[in-house]
C-alpha positions in Angstrom: 8.0 5.8 8.0 6.9 9.4 7.8 5.3 10.6 4.6 4.6 14.2 3.7 3.8 16.2 0.6 7.0 17.3 -1.1 6.8 21.0 -1.5 9.3 21.1 -4.3 7.5 18.8 -6.8 4.1 19.0 -8.4 2.7 15.7 -7.3 5.3 14.0 -5.2 5.7 12.7 -1.7 8.8 12.2 0.5 9.4 9.1 2.6 11.4 9.8 5.7 12.8 7.5 8.4 10.9 8.1 11.7 14.0 7.1 13.6 16.7 9.2 11.9 14.6 11.9 10.2 16.5 11.3 6.9 14.6 11.3 3.7 14.9 7.8 2.2 13.0 8.2 -1.1 10.6 10.3 -3.2 7.6 8.9 -5.0 4.4 9.8 -6.8 2.2 7.5 -4.6 2.6 5.8 -1.3 0.4 3.6 0.9 0.9 3.2 4.6 -0.8 0.9 7.2 -1.3 1.4 10.9 -1.1 5.2 10.5 -1.1 8.2 12.8 -1.4 11.8 11.7 1.1 14.2 13.2 1.1 18.0 13.1 3.8 20.1 14.8 1.8 22.9 16.5 4.8 25.2 16.6 5.4 24.5 12.9 1.7 25.1 12.1 1.7 28.5 13.9 4.9 29.5 12.2 3.4 28.6 8.8 0.3 30.7 9.6 2.3 33.7 11.0 4.8 33.8 8.2 2.4 32.7 5.4 5.2 30.4 4.2 4.9 26.7 3.5 7.0 24.3 5.5 7.0 20.7 6.4 5.2 20.4 9.8 2.6 17.7 9.2 3.0 14.1 8.1 1.5 10.6 8.2 3.5 8.0 10.2 3.0 4.3 9.5 4.3 1.1 8.1 5.2 1.2 4.4 2.9 -1.0 2.3 3.3 0.1 -1.3 5.1 2.7 -3.4 4.1 4.1 -6.9 0.9 2.1 -7.2 -2.0 4.1 -8.6 -5.5 3.6 -7.1 -8.9 5.2 -8.1 -9.4 8.0 -5.6 -13.1 7.9 -6.3 -13.3 4.7 -4.4 -11.7 6.2 -1.2 -12.4 9.0 1.3 -10.3 12.1 0.9 -8.2 13.5 3.7 -7.3 17.2 3.9 -5.0 19.2 5.9 -4.8 23.0 5.6 -3.1 24.9 8.4 -5.1 28.0 7.6 -8.4 26.2 8.0 -8.0 23.5 10.6 -5.6 22.2 13.3 -6.1 18.6 12.3 -6.1 16.3 9.3 -9.8 16.1 8.3 -12.0 13.5 6.7 -13.5 15.8 4.0 -16.9 14.0 3.5 -17.8 14.3 7.2 -15.6 17.2 8.2 -14.3 15.1 11.1 -10.7 15.4 12.6 -8.5 12.3 12.0 -5.8 11.1 14.4 -5.2 7.6 13.2 -6.2 5.2 10.3 -5.7 1.6 9.4 -4.6 2.5 5.9 -3.7 5.7 4.1 -3.0 6.1 0.4 -1.2 9.3 -0.8 -1.6 10.2 -4.5 -1.6 13.5 -6.5 -2.1 16.3 -4.0 -4.1 14.4 -1.4 -4.3 11.4 1.0 -7.2 9.0 1.1 -8.6 6.4 3.5 
């Protein structure tokens, strides 16, 4: 499954089939295991050049849980901002991330 921040809701995420590209569900929180972080370079550059948000980055993994709240203070925050970095980044250490064993998405952020 692919998970990305839904640009049309305040605190929501979309779950998309990695095989078909179809959006299967929307949720407020989602947890994935065996994750990789994907960013379309052409989409990132288009976002930067046009200064317009678009879906070009997502987390791909196996669906583990939906709509289960966790305490973000107990986890490491992940950030992606196309205007600042080319990668998903572990905020506490400012390190690029390419994969993770588990990712939880809640509110506006993702967490390890």
